[in-house]
ZAMARGU-4260 file (C-alpha; in steps of 0.2 Angstrom, whole numbers, plus 5000, padded with zeros to 4 digits):
<rodrens>
0) 6091/4988/4749 | 6080/4979/4760 | 6083/4986/4775 | 6078/5003/4766 | 6062/4995/4763
5) 6061/4990/4781 | 6064/5006/4788 | 6048/5013/4777 | 6037/5000/4783 | 6042/5001/4801
10) 6039/5020/4799 | 6022/5016/4792 | 6019/5005/4806 | 6022/5019/4818 | 6039/5011/4826
15) 6052/5021/4827 | 6072/5015/4824 | 6080/5015/4835 | 6069/5017/4848 | 6059/5003/4847
20) 6067/4992/4834 | 6087/4991/4831 | 6087/4989/4810 | 6104/4981/4804 | 6106/4982/4784
25) 6120/4969/4772 | 6134/4976/4758 | 6133/4995/4765 | 6125/5005/4748 | 6131/5021/4747
30) 6116/5030/4754 | 6116/5018/4770 | 6123/5033/4780 | 6112/5046/4772 | 6096/5037/4778
35) 6089/5046/4795 | 6090/5036/4805 | 6108/5032/4797 | 6108/5014/4792 | 6118/5002/4804
40) 6125/4987/4794 | 6141/4974/4788 | 6151/4981/4775 | 6157/4968/4764 | 6178/4971/4757
45) 6173/4968/4740 | 6189/4973/4733 | 6199/4961/4744 | 6183/4948/4735 | 6187/4951/4718
50) 6207/4953/4720 | 6203/4934/4729 | 6193/4927/4716 | 6207/4933/4700 | 6220/4927/4710
55) 6212/4912/4714 | 6205/4910/4695 | 6222/4913/4686 | 6227/4899/4697 | 6246/4901/4697
60) 6255/4892/4712 | 6240/4894/4723 | 6224/4883/4719 | 6210/4878/4731 | 6204/4859/4735
65) 6187/4857/4735 | 6186/4856/4752 | 6197/4873/4755 | 6188/4888/4760 | 6194/4907/4760
70) 6186/4918/4774 | 6186/4936/4770 | 6182/4948/4782 | 6166/4960/4783 | 6164/4974/4795
75) 6150/4982/4807 | 6147/5001/4802 | 6137/5006/4819 | 6127/5019/4812 | 6111/5027/4821
80) 6096/5014/4817 | 6103/5002/4833 | 6104/5006/4852 | 6114/4998/4864 | 6104/4983/4874
85) 6097/4990/4893
</rodrens>
């Protein structure tokens, strides 16, 4: 949502996305692909996050120690709001 506001503010300032500024959002909200330009974003694997949270909350044989970590892999979804460096 913040990137949507940033896109509007950049336009209001007379800047072109991605010509002048590349813009990347986070969370890949459903309408990100429908913006103009379509917003490049980081997609969080919420389904995996939820499954992992439930599995760990229910315990079973798999428990985490205080210093253990669970790593989930987000995905960069490249759309039209970024351009390649030259």
